[in-house]
N, C-alpha and C positions, 0 to 999 in steps of 0.2 A: 089258861088258865094264867100266862101273863099280858096277855095281850090282856085280859080286860084288868090289871093291877097299871098297864100302860094309857090306858083307854082311862081311865083319872082324871079327872080333868084336877087335880093337886098335884100330879104326879108329874112335871116340868122340863120332863128333859130332851136330855137337844141327842145328843150322842147313844149309835146304839148299835152295837154291835154281839153280833152270833154268827159265829164262827166251831165248823165241827159240831153240830148239837143237836140234833138229826135235824130240824127240818127238809120234811119235802116238800111237793107244789099244792098234797093236798092243805097245809098251811098255809099258801101265800095269799089265801079270799082273808083270814084271818090280818094278818099280818098288814095286806093292803090300807082296810081301815082302820091299823093302825099311822102307817103315811101318811093317810088325806087327813087322821085325825090330826095331829100332831103338829103345826106352823109349826115350836121352838122344835122341833128333832129338828137337826144343822148337818145328821153324820152317820150315816147307814156304813158297813159294816154284815155283807155275806159272805160265810163263804159255806155253803151246804149248796149239796146237790137237789137243785128244785130243776135244772133242767129246763125245755123252751115254754113244755107247762105254767111254768108258777113265772118265769118270765115272762107270763104270758097274763096273767088272773096276780101276778105286780104291778106289774107297769102305770091301770089306773091310776089307785092310789097314787102315782107318782107324777101324774099328770096333773093330781087334784090341785084349782084356785092355794086351795090350805098347804098348800104344800114348801116349803121352800133352806130345801133338800139344800146344803156346796160341793156335800160331798158324797159320795155314790163309790162305793170296791164290794163290785160282784167276781170275789173271786174263786174259784172255783161247782163253780155253779149248777156248770152243770147242763149251761143250753150249746147254742148254734147256727149258725147265718138265723136260720130259724127267731129266734129270740131276740134275735140282737136288730127283730124286723120293728116289733117292739120297740127294743127300745130306744132307734133311730128316731121315734113319736117323742117323747122327751125326753132326748138334746135341744129336738127343732125347740117344744115349747117348755124349754127351765130355761129362763134364762140368773136363774139361781143357782143354780148347778154351774161350780165350780173343776170341781176335780172329780175323775172318774175312774177306776179299774179294772176289767173284764182277768188278766191276767186266771190263768189255767185254765179257760175255756175254750173250742173246734168252734169259731168263729170263723175260719176260713174268709178269704181276699174279700 
């Protein structure tokens, strides 16, 4: 239901913080659509157990040409080096992204 409201063209959202609210990888497909569609969105903060599967579902939205995120905080999202591979594609492609936090994840070396 939240994603339906966020998708409304009358919603000029520029910052979205979803920390500790129980999102899972299953929710990332809907969230991906919001990130892809909301050109006004410049900051996204997630602090939920999304895992590598969630990162794989979220990254296509981050890669969307209309996505203009400047800040992406992925605190304690429970992803590993595998999820970082998807995130690396985003980092290579998105010049608009200026700030990234992956604190609290087991990304390894």
